[in-house]
N, C-alpha and C positions, 0 to 999 in steps of 0.2 A: 391074212391078217389073224395075228397072233398078240397077247399079251407076254410080255418076258416074265415068265412064273418062275423062273429061277431067281430073280430080283425082285420079286414081289415081298414086302415086310409080312410078319406072320399074321394071319387073321386074327383079330382082337375076339375073343370068347366072350358074347354078351348071354351069360349063362342065364342073370336075371329074367331075359327078355325070351327065353326058353323053356322058362319054368325052373330056374335053380332051387333044388331041395333047401338051400339054405337059406333063400328067400323068405323073410316072412310072411305069414298066412296072407294078414289083409293086404299085402302090398301087390302076394301073388293076385288074390281074387281082383283087388284094383286095377292091375294090369290085364286081366282077362276080360274086362269090360270092354264093349264096341268103344272106337274110338272115333266117332262119327263127327266129332266136331273138335279133333285134338290136334288141328293143324300146327298152332302154336308150340304145344307138347312135341310133336313129331319133327318139327323142323331142325331141333336142336339135335336129333339122334340118328338122322337119314344118312350121314356118311358112317356110320358104326353099322348101320344095318346093311348097307350094300354089301359091306365084306362078312358078314356073318352067314356061311353055308348052313341051312336047315339041317338039322339032325333026320335021319332016316324017318322017324315018328312025326315030325314036325310036316315033312313033305307027304307024308302020306295024310295027314292032317288037312294040308291045302286041296289036296285032290279030292279029299272025300267031301269036302265041304263046297266045292266047286266056286267058280268065281261068281261074285257079287258086279264090284265095279271093274270094267275092264279099260285097260292101256291100251290105246293107239296111237302110232307116232308113223315117221315116215324113212326112207333109208337116207336121210341127209341127217339123222341121229347119231350116225357113224358109230352104233353098238357095235361091239365087237361079240364075234359069235359066240365066245365061251360064255358072254354077260347073258346072252340068251337060252343059253342052254339048259337043261334040267339042274336045279341047285347053282345056277348065275345068278349074278347080282339084277339082272333086267327080266328074269324069267318069267315068262307069262305075258310080256308083251307083244301085242301083235304089230310086225314092221308091214307096211303096204309099200311096194318098189317103186322107186320111182325110176319112169324110161330113160334110157340115153341111147341114141340115134348115132350111129357108126357109118358113116359114107351110105348114107339110107338105110340101114338095118336096124332094126329097134331091138335093142335088149333090156331085160329087166333087171334090174339091180336085187340080187339075191335069188335069182332064178336062173339066169346066166352067169359063166364065167367071164367076168368084164376086164379082168384084170391084164391080161395078154391084149386081147384086141385092142383096148385104150391105150395101152402103153405103144404099140405098134404107131396107131392113127395118130396120137399125141407128138410121136418121134418125128413120124413123115409130114406132119402138117394138113393131115386129112380133117374133111368135115366133121366134127363132134357136136353133137347139141343137145339138150336134155329138154326135159317136159315134166310137169306136173302130173300126177295121176289121174287120171277121170274120176268125176263125181261117180260116174258107176262103180268103179273100184271099189270106193269107200261104200258107196251103199251094200254091195256084196259082202264086203267085211261085218259092217254095221249089223245087216242083218242075218249073219251067222253067229254073230255073238248074241243076238237077240234070241236066237233060236235055242240056245246054248242055255240060257237062262240067265243071262247077265242082265242086271237092273238098272244100269247105266255106263256109259261108255265116257271116258277122257280121251279126246284127241289132239295131240299135242304135235305141231308142225312148225318147221322151219319159216324163218321172217316172211310175211306178206311184203316186204320190200324186195327180197330175191327171188320169190316164185309165189303164183298162185294158189298152193297146194291146201292151206287153210282155207280160202275160198272154196274150193272144191269139197273139203269135207262137210265146210256149211251146208253146201246145197245138198248134201246125200243125208244130214242129221235131219233134213226137214222129210226125207223120204221114211223114217222109221218112226215106230210110235214109243219108244224109250228115249230117256233124256240122254242127249249126246252134248256135251260140253267141248267144243273148239278152243284150244289155246294157240294165239299165235306167238311163240316164244321168244320172238324178234332177236333171234340168233341163230345159229347152226353148228354142225360138228359135236363133239361131245360138250361144248357146253350146254346143248341144247340135250343130247343123252344124259348128262347127267340128273336133269331135271326129270325125264322120262323116268331114269330107273328109281327116282327118290320117290316119286308120285305112285310106281307100282310097288314099291315097297310101302308105301302110305297105304294104299287100299287093299294090301294084303292083311295089313295090320288094322284094317277097319276102318278106314277114313271115309269117310262118304264122300260123293263127287265132287262138292263144291270145296271139300278139305283136301281132297288128292289134286284139285286144279290150281289150289294157292298153294302147295308145296311145290307142283311143277315152275308154276309163274317164279315163285321167289329163288329158286334154284336157279333156274335160267337168269333171272334178273341180276343176281350177284354172282354170276359167272363171266370170266373174262375170255375171249378168243382171239389171240393174237397170231399172225401168219406170215410167213416171209417164202416170193416164188421167184423163180430164177427168171420170169418173164412174165409182163403185164399183159402179153400178147392175148391169152386165151380169156384173163377177164374182160379186154376191151372186146372180143370178137362176142363173148355172151351179154354183153351191155351192163356188166357190174361196175364198170368204172369208165371214165371218159376217156377220149382218145387222146388229150392233149395229156392226161398224166399217164399216159401208155409209152407217148412218144418223148416224155421227159425221161421215163427209165429207161429207153433204148438209146436216146441221143446222149444222155449224160453218163450212161453205164452206172446209174443210181438204183440201189438195191430198198426200196421203199419197205418197210416195215409196214404190215396192214393190220385193220382190227373191224371186227364188227361191233359197230356201237348203235343204238337203239335202232335195230335191223337193217344197218347199212355198212357196206365197205367201205370204210374209211383209212388214207393214209395217215400214220401215226407218227412216224419219224422218215428222214432219208439218209441211206448210208453209202457211202462210196463203193465198198467193195464188198463181196459175199462171206467173206471171213470176219470181217467187223459186223457186217450187219448179223449173223449169226449169233455173235458174241453179246452184241446188244440186244437182241431178242431172249437169250437169256436173262440178261439184266432185268429187263420188265417183267420176265416170267417171275423172276426170284422176288421181285419190288410185290407183284400179286399174290405169291405166297404168305410172304410178309403179312400183307392185310389181311389175310382169311385164318382165322383158326382151323385147326384141323386139316390141312388145305389136302385136296387129292388133284392130281395133274394127268391129263389124257396127252400124249405127245403121237401125231399124226404124219404119216409120211404116204407118199406114191412115187415109186421108182426110185427110191431111196432110203430101203430101210435100213442099212448098214449105218449110214449116217447119225439118222436118228435115233439109232439103238447106243450111237455113242454119246449122242447127246443125254439120254435118258440114263446111261451110266453115271455121267457126271453130275447130272442131276441128283440122281440117288446119292453119290458120295458128297456132294456139296451140304445136300440136305436128308439125311437119312429117315428122319422122322416123316417125310411125306410119301403117301403112295403115288406110285405111278404107274398107267398103263399107255402099253404101247400099241397103237389099232393104225391100222391101213385106211388112209382117207377113203370114202365111198366114191365109186365111179362118179356118180352125179354130181358130187363136189370137186374132182379130179379131172373134171372135162373142164372145169372153169380156171384150176388153178395152173394145172401142168404139172408135169413129170418135175419131180425133183421138190416137191413144197415141203415147208416144215410149217405146220400149225400146232399151237399149244394152248389147249386149254384149261381152268384152274378153275376150282369150285372150293367152297369152304363151308365150316359150319353157317348156319343162318341164325341170326338172334330173332327172339322172339318178335321184337316190332318189325320186324320185316317180314313175318309172317300173320302180321296182326288182322289181314281181310280175312283170315280163315273165320267163320263162322261161330260164336263162343257158346 
């Protein structure tokens, strides 16, 4: 799983955010103040903040200050490894692995190499199941963070209509003494991952727990996730769609374009061929881009990286102003979509009105 670094637009340098000496002293002093209730201010800048790699001095300052508000998520957020690495857009986020069971053997997302075994299992039609992390896993993570001096935890998880992960996190939250805010983001994939990364960047900038939670929810709420699968069978097996919808796709060779809306997987359009469905998917994504200032797009694949890389290149050529991320779909999601999935998440700048729930 990787991002196409060669095709990435140049990083926008936010010198003012890093202490630009040309910035007026009064502005520098104001920007240095804690932003404990600056959700509306921050929401306008989260996209820029994601793409700014910290200078060495800033990284050292972050490390020496130690964490205050920690951000926890699950592997369904689909955050690319380079985003989680030091200097990455989601550096510092703690990812709780979601179990994947292949032919009776349990694998942990992020702790085991799942790409090969899952690809073989899906190709052979072997039994593949997924599960939520246990409350004990979350409690262990929360207690570790508490011991490290964290004063609050934001735990952002995939839609409760698709998994009981958020419930497990809530049970664990009751077992620790520091505040834990659990957010059911009502989406999945990088539509969720963008919100997680935005909340983490906000926490680094001084947002309090409520402010970081508001940013995460606002970004997730305003993001879209549309996807195309060669077959609906895996989704049917996992109970994510009905048997009737699966049979329709099989009998009529229909390639439905699906979307996550209000936490559920819903059919968006039905197209007769894979080529036409792929073209229509890109049309819908372009509409999403047009409606979102400063859009950023994540393109997911599993078993079809070259195909989705071509789509990424095409999108970059048509919209050079749009930032793109190419990322393998995590195994916990690929287990339900199957091989050959194309999933595209779009996020954009949030207006102040959309984050007005942040405390003033």
